[in-house]
N, C-alpha and C positions, 0 to 999 in steps of 0.2 A: 816052437808051435805056434802057430798062428790061430787065434781066436776069430771067429765069424763075428762080424758086427751086426747087431740086429738094429735096423733103422725104422722099424715099424712102431707107431704110436698106438694110443688107444683109440678104438674105431669112434667114428663120428658120433654114433646112437649112444654109445657109451659115456662119451663125454657130455653129450646134452643131458642125459640122466643124472649125471653126478652134479653138473651145475644147478639142475632144477632143485634137487635134494638139499645141496647147501644153502641154496637160496630160501627154501622152505625153514630150515632150521634156523638161519640167522634171523628170519622174519619173526619166528615163534620166540625167539631170545629177546629179541628187540620189543615185541609186545608185551611180554611179561616185564621186562625192566621198565616201559612206559606206565605199565598198569599199576606198578608200586606207586607212583606219585599221584594217584587219584585218591579221593576219600573213599570211593565207592568199592575200592578193592575188597574183595572176599566178603564173608558174613552174609547173613540173611535178614538181619534188621532193614525194615523199610522207614524211610523217613515219615514222621508224623504228619497228619492233617489237622492242625490246630491254629488257633488265632490268639494272642495275647495282649494284654494291657497291664499298666503299671498304675496303681494308685498312691499317690505320695502321701496321702492321709491315712491310708489304711485302715486298720481296726483298731478299736481300743482294747487294750491289753488289762490295764489296771488304771482307773482314775484318768488322769490327763497323759498317760503313755500310749503314743501311737506306733505301730510299726506298719511301714509301707507293705502294700500287697502286689503281688504279681500275680494277675488272673489268666489263667489258660482254659480256654473253650475247647473241646474236642469236636471238631467238625464231622469226621467219620472214623471207624475203626474203634477198637477198645485198646486202653492203656493201662498196664501194671505199673504204678509209679514206683515200686521199690526195684525195678529194673533200670532205672533212670537217675540222673543227677541234673539238677536244675540250677544253673548260675546266672547271676547279674552282675555284668562287668567283672567276672572271675570269682565274685564271692558266692559260695554255696547257699542256696535258700531252700534246699531240700532236705528235709529229714522228715521221717514218718510222722514224729510227735509234731511237725510244723504242719502238717496237712489238714485242712478243714475242707471238706467238700460237701456239696449238697445237690444233689443225692450222691451218697457213697456206698460202696461196697466193699466191707472187710471180710477177707477171707477168714473162715473159722480157724483160731488157733494162730494166726499170723499176722504181721503187721502190713499185710499187702493191701494197698488200696488201689481199686480199679476205677477209671472213668470211662464211659461209653460215650457213644456219639450223643451230643445234645447236653453233656454233663459239663460242669465247669468246675475246676480245681483252683484253689487259692492257696497261694505259697507265700509266706512271710517268715522274716527272721530278724531277731534283735539287733544283728551285726551290720544290718543293711541300712544305709543312709541314704535316702533318695530326695530330690530336689524337684518339685514341679515344673516342668517346661524344659528339663534336661534330657538328653537322648542316652539311652542304656542299652547295652549289648545283652541279649538274653539267649540263652543256649540250653538245649535239653540234651544230653548225652547218654547214649546207651551205655551203661556201666561196664557189662561184660565184654563187648567188642570196642569199647573207646571210641564209638563213632558218633559225630553229631548228627542227630536225627531231626532237629528244628533249630533255627536260630533266626534271629530278628533284632533290629533295631528299633526300640520303643521309646516313644518321648512320654516320660510320666505326667499324669494329669492330678490335679488336686481334687 
């Protein structure tokens, strides 16, 4: 028995549709892969609009003991500080007990401190050693999403 050989291929219209579909799928895969390299991928947390300074002399804790102070002024928006971690050169300076704000709003029954536009938050910590004239890397990280929402290199002043 002889079989009939079918030399017909896919029609040109179907071939074009298949090529376009494959290209779109590949483009989507490459886009998702590339997006995984950015700091902005996913999440709904916005970057903070703030300004920061470091005072090497800081505040008097007891007698001649001084702790350096990081000052963060809120330009716009509202910040609930319990949602964030603040570091200077990788050393955490944020703990609810370490925050002194004026004016401050403390939510009833919680340690949540909020700062609104125009407010200034002061961060200090006993483990932090700061020298006037030295540049420090300051970062504010959203704890839940582990996203840097503000960072700056700040030179400490006396």
